[in-house]
N, C-alpha and C positions, 0 to 999 in steps of 0.2 A: 744197964742196956746191954743187949746182945744183937748180933747180926746173924743173919741165915744166908749163905749162898747157895744157889740151887743151879746146877748144871744139867740140862737136858740134852741127849743127843737125839737128834731129829733126822729121819730119813730125808735125804737131800730133795727127793722129788716132791717132798711135802712141805718145803721151806715156806713158802706163801701161805698156803692154807693154815700151817701152825702158827704162823706169826699172826695172821688176821683172826684166828681163833683166840689167841692170848690177849691180843689188844682189844678185840671186840667184846669178848666174853670174859675169859678168867679173870684179866685185871680188873675188870668192871665189877664183877661179883666180889672178887677179893676186897677191892678197896671200898666199895660203897655199901656193901652189905656186911662185911665182917671186920673192917677196920685194918686191913693189912697196910703197912706202911712199905711201899716199894720204893727203894732208893734210886735204883738205876737198872736198865737192861741192856744187854749186849748180844750181839751174835759174833762167832768165830767160826770161820769156814776155811777148809782145806778141800783138796780134791777128794779125799776120802770121807770126810765128815762134816757135819753142821752141829755146832753146840749153841744152844741158847742158854745165857746165864743172867740171872738176875739176883739181886741183893735185897734183902727185906731187913727191917729194923723192928726189934721186939723190945718190950721192957724187961722180960724174962722169960724163962722156959715154959712156965705154966701158961702165959699169955699165946706164945707161939703154939703149944700143943693143943690148947683149947680152940684156937681161931682155925687151925688146919682142920682139926676135926669138924667143925662146923661146915667149913667150906666143902670139904670132901663129901659131906652128906647132903649138900645143898641139891635139890631136885632139879633147878634149872641147869646147874653145871653137869649132872648126870645126863640129862637129856641131850645136851649140847655135845657131850663128848661121844654118846651113842650115834647121834645124827652125823657127826664128823667123821666118825670111824667109818660108818656104813658107806660114806662117800668116798673118802680117801684113804682108808686102810689105816696102818699104824701111824701115830703121830709121834709117838715117843718110844725110842729104842732103850732107853735106860736113864736114870737119874742119880746124879752124884750130889750129895748135901753135906754141907759144913755149917756147924754151929760155931760162930766166931765170937769169942771174949776178948775185948780190947786188953792190952797190957795197960799198966800204970803210967807207961811212957809213950804211949801212942797219941799222936794227934788226933782230934776228932776229924771224920771223914769230912773231906771237902776243904780242910786246912793244910796248906803247905807247912813242911817242918823246916 
């Protein structure tokens, strides 16, 4: 199993529309249609920036690549992005992504060491 950490930089003025879109549309399509396993979601906000961070679990990189390709080609998601961008402008200023492979001495997520 691997994990994928995604960190989005979001314009502060679009905080609520972005979070609404992710909760109501992206997460729904990801999980219901493409089997994404979202482990947790967070925000981190400073005076300068808003970051939206989430953690995904995958059985391997092949699954991750296949499911992301399918999601990004989804017509409903494409339409939602176009509609919300027309209403609110840019939603994402940048994305950082890390693929995380556990060490052999790491406790499983959710277990204290």
